[in-house]
N, C-alpha and C positions, 0 to 999 in steps of 0.2 A: 179164754181158750185161744191158743196160738194158731197161726195159719197152717202150720204143718199138721197139727191135730185135726183141723177141719178137712184138709186135703186127704188125710188117711181115712177119715170117716166117709167122705164122698167116694173114695176109691174102693172101700169095702162094699158099697152098694153098687157101683158101676165099675166092675173089674176090667171090662174090655175097653174102656174109654181112656183117652189121654187127657189129663186134667191140666188146664192152663189157668193161672191165677193172675189177674191184673192188679198190681199194687202200684199206685201212682201212674207213672207213664211207662213202666216196664211190665213185661209179662214174665212170670216166674213159672218154672216147672220143677217138680220135686220127685225124688226117688228114681225108679226105673224109667219113668216117662222122660226124664232128662236125657237118658241114653238114646231113646227112640228119636227124640227131637234133634239131638246133636248129629245123629246118623243121617237124618233127612237134610 
């Protein structure tokens, strides 16, 4: 299972939350959450 699929499954359960995923030393944001984070 890829990281994107896991994020989509978590987002289906927690629709109002912004999902941040730490991979190594970087924090990744996917989908519409990336637009929210880039605006801030």
